[in-house]
C-alpha positions as CSV (number, residue, x, y, z in Angstrom):
1,M,47.7,-17.7,-14.1
2,K,44.4,-16.1,-13.3
3,T,42.5,-19.3,-14.3
4,L,44.8,-21.4,-12.1
5,L,44.1,-19.1,-9.2
6,T,40.3,-19.2,-9.9
7,F,40.4,-23.0,-10.1
8,A,42.3,-23.3,-6.8
9,A,39.9,-21.0,-5.1
10,A,36.9,-23.0,-6.5
11,V,38.4,-26.3,-5.3
12,T,39.1,-25.0,-1.9
13,L,35.6,-23.6,-1.5
14,S,33.9,-26.7,-2.8
15,T,36.0,-28.9,-0.5
16,S,35.1,-26.9,2.6
17,V,31.4,-27.0,1.6
18,L,31.4,-30.7,1.1
19,A,33.2,-31.2,4.4
20,G,30.6,-29.1,6.2
21,N,27.8,-31.2,4.7
22,M,29.1,-34.6,6.0
23,P,26.6,-36.2,8.4
24,D,27.6,-37.0,12.0
25,N,28.7,-40.5,12.8
26,K,26.0,-40.6,15.5
27,D,23.3,-41.0,12.8
28,M,25.2,-43.8,11.1
29,K,25.8,-46.1,14.0
30,P,24.8,-49.7,13.3
31,M,22.2,-51.4,15.4
32,H,24.6,-53.6,17.3
33,S,26.3,-50.6,18.8
34,Q,23.1,-49.7,20.8
35,I,23.3,-50.1,24.6
36,M,23.6,-53.7,25.6
37,D,21.4,-55.1,28.3
38,K,23.0,-56.3,31.5
39,S,22.7,-60.1,30.8
40,S,24.5,-59.8,27.5
41,V,27.3,-57.7,29.1
42,E,27.8,-60.4,31.8
43,E,27.7,-63.2,29.2
44,I,30.4,-61.5,27.1
45,L,32.6,-60.8,30.1
46,Q,32.5,-64.5,31.1
47,N,34.5,-65.6,28.1
48,E,37.7,-66.9,29.6
49,D,39.8,-66.6,26.4
50,L,38.9,-62.9,26.1
51,Q,39.6,-62.4,29.8
52,R,43.1,-63.9,29.3
53,L,43.8,-61.8,26.2
54,H,42.7,-58.6,28.0
55,R,44.8,-59.5,31.0
56,E,47.9,-60.1,28.7
57,M,47.1,-56.9,26.8
58,T,47.1,-54.8,29.9
59,R,49.8,-56.5,31.9
60,Y,52.4,-56.8,29.1
61,A,51.4,-53.6,27.4
62,M,54.5,-52.7,25.3
63,S,56.0,-56.2,25.0
64,E,55.6,-58.6,22.2
65,V,53.1,-60.6,24.2
66,G,51.0,-57.5,24.8
67,F,51.0,-56.6,21.1
68,D,50.1,-60.1,20.1
69,A,47.2,-59.9,22.6
70,R,46.1,-56.6,21.1
71,V,46.1,-58.0,17.6
72,Q,44.0,-61.0,18.7
73,M,41.6,-58.6,20.4
74,M,41.0,-56.7,17.1
75,T,38.0,-59.0,16.3
76,D,34.3,-58.4,16.7
77,E,34.4,-60.5,19.8
78,G,37.3,-58.4,21.2
79,R,35.5,-55.2,20.4
80,A,32.3,-56.5,22.1
81,Y,34.4,-57.5,25.1
82,H,35.8,-54.0,25.5
83,K,32.4,-52.4,24.9
84,A,31.0,-54.7,27.7
85,L,33.8,-53.6,30.0
86,K,33.0,-50.0,29.4
87,Q,29.3,-50.6,29.9
88,R,29.9,-52.4,33.2
89,Q,32.1,-49.6,34.4
90,K,29.4,-47.1,33.5
91,N,26.9,-49.2,35.5
92,T,29.1,-49.4,38.5
93,A,29.9,-45.7,38.5
94,R,26.3,-44.7,38.9
């Protein structure tokens, strides 16, 4: 019983030490997540298919059409579109 308690304490301490030593995600960001320049933001936002999907996703939020649009936006292009929207909103808020 004493060894079981010692083992549990050792596992708990080692887990907390390992969790404290994990690096921040800020250091591990890939290069494509850097701030996009204004021309690339506008170029991404001109994509009519992504505009349509975003409109369906926001207009029909909880319906089947909205969920289908969300699934289709879960691509690299969709993520880039949302990042471009956020970047444009930040630029206009200044």
